[in-house]
C-alpha positions in Angstrom: -92.5 -147.7 131.6 -90.7 -147.4 128.3 -90.7 -144.9 125.5 -89.5 -145.2 122.0 -87.3 -142.2 121.3 -86.7 -141.2 117.7 -83.2 -140.0 117.3 -81.7 -137.4 115.0 -78.4 -135.4 114.5 -79.2 -133.2 117.4 -79.7 -135.9 120.1 -77.9 -139.0 118.9 -74.6 -138.4 120.7 -76.3 -138.7 124.1 -77.8 -142.1 123.4 -76.3 -145.4 124.5 -75.4 -148.1 121.9 -75.2 -151.8 122.8 -74.1 -151.0 126.3 -71.7 -148.3 125.2 -72.4 -145.0 127.0 -71.9 -141.5 125.5 -68.4 -140.2 125.7 -66.8 -143.3 127.2 -65.4 -145.2 124.2 -64.1 -144.9 120.7 -66.8 -147.2 119.6 -69.6 -144.9 120.8 -67.9 -141.9 119.2 -67.5 -143.6 115.9 -71.0 -144.9 115.9 -72.4 -141.4 116.6 -70.5 -139.9 113.7 -71.6 -142.8 111.5 -75.2 -142.2 112.3 -75.0 -138.5 111.8 -73.8 -139.1 108.2 -76.6 -141.6 107.5 -79.7 -139.7 108.4 -79.6 -137.8 105.1 -79.8 -141.3 103.4 -83.0 -142.1 105.2 -81.7 -144.2 108.1 -83.8 -144.5 111.2 -82.5 -145.2 114.7 -84.9 -145.6 117.6 -83.9 -146.1 121.2 -86.1 -147.9 123.8 -85.7 -145.8 126.9 -86.8 -146.9 130.4 -87.5 -144.3 133.0 -85.8 -146.5 135.6 -82.9 -148.0 133.6 -82.1 -145.6 130.8 -81.6 -146.9 127.2 -82.3 -150.6 127.2 -82.8 -151.4 123.5 -82.7 -150.1 120.0 -83.6 -150.7 116.4 -81.9 -149.4 113.3 -83.1 -149.6 109.7 -82.5 -148.1 106.3 -84.0 -148.0 102.8 -83.0 -151.0 100.8 -80.8 -149.1 98.4 -78.9 -147.6 101.4 -78.7 -150.8 103.5 -75.4 -151.8 105.0 -76.0 -155.4 104.3 -75.1 -157.3 101.1 -78.7 -157.7 100.0 -80.8 -156.7 97.0 -83.9 -155.2 98.6 -85.1 -152.3 96.5 -88.3 -150.9 97.9 -87.9 -152.6 101.3 -86.8 -151.3 104.7 -83.8 -153.3 105.8 -83.2 -153.7 109.6 -79.5 -153.5 110.5 -79.9 -154.2 114.3 -82.7 -155.0 116.8 -81.3 -155.3 120.3 -82.7 -155.5 123.8 -80.3 -155.5 126.8 -79.9 -158.9 128.4 -81.9 -158.5 131.6 -84.8 -156.9 129.8 -85.3 -159.7 127.3 -88.5 -161.8 127.3 -90.8 -158.9 127.9 -92.0 -158.3 124.4 -89.9 -155.2 124.0 -88.3 -156.4 120.8 -91.7 -156.7 119.2 -92.5 -153.2 120.3 -89.5 -151.8 118.4 -90.3 -154.1 115.4 -93.9 -152.8 115.2 -92.5 -149.2 114.9 -90.4 -150.3 111.9 -93.4 -152.0 110.3 -95.5 -148.9 110.8 -92.8 -146.8 109.1 -92.8 -149.2 106.2 -96.5 -149.0 105.7 -96.5 -145.2 106.0 -93.7 -145.0 103.3 -95.6 -147.5 101.1 -92.6 -149.9 101.1 -92.7 -153.4 99.6 -92.0 -154.7 103.2 -89.3 -155.1 105.7 -86.2 -157.4 105.4 -83.6 -158.5 107.9 -80.5 -160.6 108.0 -80.4 -163.0 111.0 -78.1 -165.7 112.3 -77.7 -168.3 115.0 -74.5 -166.4 115.8 -74.5 -164.4 119.0 -73.4 -161.3 117.2 -76.7 -160.9 115.1 -80.4 -161.0 115.9 -81.9 -164.5 115.8 -85.0 -165.2 113.7 -87.5 -165.9 116.5 -88.9 -162.5 117.0 -89.3 -161.9 113.3 -90.9 -165.3 112.6 -93.5 -164.5 115.3 -94.2 -161.2 113.5 -95.0 -162.9 110.2 -91.5 -162.8 108.5 -90.6 -165.6 106.2 -87.2 -166.9 105.1 -86.5 -165.9 101.5 -82.8 -166.7 101.1 -80.0 -168.5 103.0 -76.2 -168.5 103.2 -75.7 -170.6 106.3 -75.5 -169.7 109.1 -77.2 -166.5 107.8 -80.9 -166.2 106.8 -82.6 -163.4 105.0 -86.1 -162.9 106.2 -88.9 -160.6 104.9 -92.3 -159.5 105.8 -94.1 -158.4 102.7 -96.6 -155.6 102.8 -97.2 -155.9 99.0 -97.9 -159.5 98.0 -96.7 -159.1 94.4 -93.3 -157.5 95.4 -90.2 -159.4 94.5 -88.4 -161.2 97.3 -85.2 -159.6 98.6 -82.1 -161.8 98.2 -78.5 -162.0 99.2 -75.9 -160.5 96.8 -72.6 -161.9 98.1 -69.5 -162.2 96.0 -66.9 -164.0 98.1 -64.1 -163.7 95.5 -64.2 -160.3 93.9 -63.1 -158.2 96.9 -60.7 -160.9 98.1 -58.8 -160.6 94.9 -58.2 -156.9 95.5 -56.3 -157.8 98.7 -54.1 -160.6 97.5 -51.1 -160.0 99.8 -50.9 -159.7 103.5 -53.6 -159.3 106.2 -56.5 -157.0 105.6 -59.2 -156.1 108.1 -62.4 -154.6 106.5 -64.4 -152.7 109.1 -67.4 -150.4 109.2 -68.4 -148.1 112.0 -72.0 -149.3 111.8 -71.3 -151.3 115.0 -69.8 -149.7 118.1 -67.9 -152.9 118.9 -65.9 -152.7 115.7 -63.0 -150.6 117.1 -62.4 -153.1 119.8 -62.4 -156.0 117.4 -60.0 -154.2 115.1 -57.6 -153.3 117.9 -57.5 -156.9 119.3 -56.9 -158.5 115.9 -54.3 -155.9 115.0 -52.4 -156.5 118.2 -52.6 -160.3 117.8 -51.4 -160.0 114.2 -48.4 -157.8 115.1 -47.4 -160.4 117.7 -47.2 -162.9 114.9 -45.0 -160.6 112.8 -47.8 -159.4 110.5 -48.7 -155.7 110.0 -52.4 -155.5 109.2 -54.0 -153.2 106.7 -57.2 -151.7 108.1 -59.6 -150.7 105.4 -62.5 -148.6 106.7 -65.8 -149.3 105.0 -67.3 -145.8 104.5 -70.4 -146.2 102.3 -73.4 -148.5 102.0 -72.3 -149.6 98.6 -68.9 -150.6 100.0 -70.6 -152.5 102.8 -72.8 -154.4 100.3 -69.6 -155.4 98.4 -68.2 -157.2 101.4 -67.7 -161.0 101.0 -70.0 -162.0 103.8 -73.7 -161.5 104.7 -72.5 -160.0 108.0 -71.8 -156.8 106.2 -69.6 -155.0 108.8 -66.4 -156.9 109.3 -64.2 -159.3 107.4 -60.6 -160.6 107.5 -58.7 -161.4 104.3 -55.3 -163.0 104.2 -53.4 -163.4 101.0 -56.6 -163.1 98.9 -58.6 -165.6 101.0 -61.5 -164.9 103.4 -60.4 -166.3 106.7 -63.1 -164.7 108.9 -66.5 -163.4 107.8 -67.4 -161.9 111.1 -65.6 -160.7 114.3 -63.5 -163.4 116.0 -61.5 -163.5 119.2 -57.7 -162.9 119.2 -57.3 -166.6 120.3 -59.3 -167.9 117.3 -57.4 -165.6 115.0 -54.1 -167.0 116.2 -55.4 -170.6 115.7 -56.5 -169.8 112.2 -53.1 -168.3 111.4 -51.3 -171.3 112.9 -53.3 -173.7 110.6 -52.5 -171.5 107.6 -48.8 -171.6 108.5 -48.6 -175.3 108.8 -46.7 -176.6 105.8 -48.3 -179.3 103.6 -47.1 -182.5 105.2 -44.1 -183.8 103.4 -44.6 -181.5 100.3 -41.7 -179.8 98.7 -41.3 -177.3 95.9 -43.4 -178.1 92.8 -45.6 -180.5 94.8 -42.8 -183.1 95.2 -41.8 -184.7 98.5 -39.6 -182.5 100.7 -36.7 -183.8 102.5 -37.7 -184.6 106.1 -35.0 -182.2 107.6 -36.1 -179.4 105.3 -39.8 -179.8 106.2 -38.8 -179.9 109.9 -36.8 -176.7 109.7 -39.7 -174.9 107.9 -42.1 -176.1 110.5 -39.9 -175.0 113.4 -39.5 -171.5 111.9 -43.2 -171.0 111.5 -44.0 -172.4 114.9 -41.5 -170.0 116.5 -43.0 -167.0 114.6 -46.5 -167.9 115.7 -45.7 -168.8 119.3 -47.4 -166.2 121.6 
């Protein structure tokens, strides 16, 4: 038997998030504090609680003008997360949580419900939403924006992603943009920061503290980005190994190119390459 538990400021700290248990991680603590600050903005967070296994799933959603996703969805509810723990998948439990969100949308007379999905393992896939009558209304591969309209004449929600504006603000060095909306963010930040310091780079960690700041991120993911010298190099969390590989590729000198675009002397290009390889060798 499972119950859907509606959470609030008074009981949220005791809930589990994405496998993180209360009081056992920085990620859980940060997520708890983040949720407490969001309830006044209309956010809803429901936990699926099994009497035998404890918290086995959750759904989180917010009003469109307070969504932590880079979308224009005024009048909609926007789902941030819908998750069922691995061994409980395939039992229709995700649909149970989704039905709760749709009921809330009808009760609040919303235009409908929207959600960002991706084939990426870090976000919900589209399957459960398509089965519930959601349609794809916008795409930025591999991300899709889906909506289930409750008012037929309502405008479609859409992505609002500017990949250049924020990158130009961080034109020098390595910058990690991170929101506490996901309890795994502290782990990602720690691992990338450690990997960058091993390469001789001191990262700047910028905490994303408002829904408006989250919607300004240069990626549909909306929680985490990595910018290096004004360029987006990762639009979602990546492993330390992948980060090092990206930085190695960036550090490779243009083959045979010297100052001003001319051809460099072979020995000069070789020395540059050796220096960068030594700096990046882990």
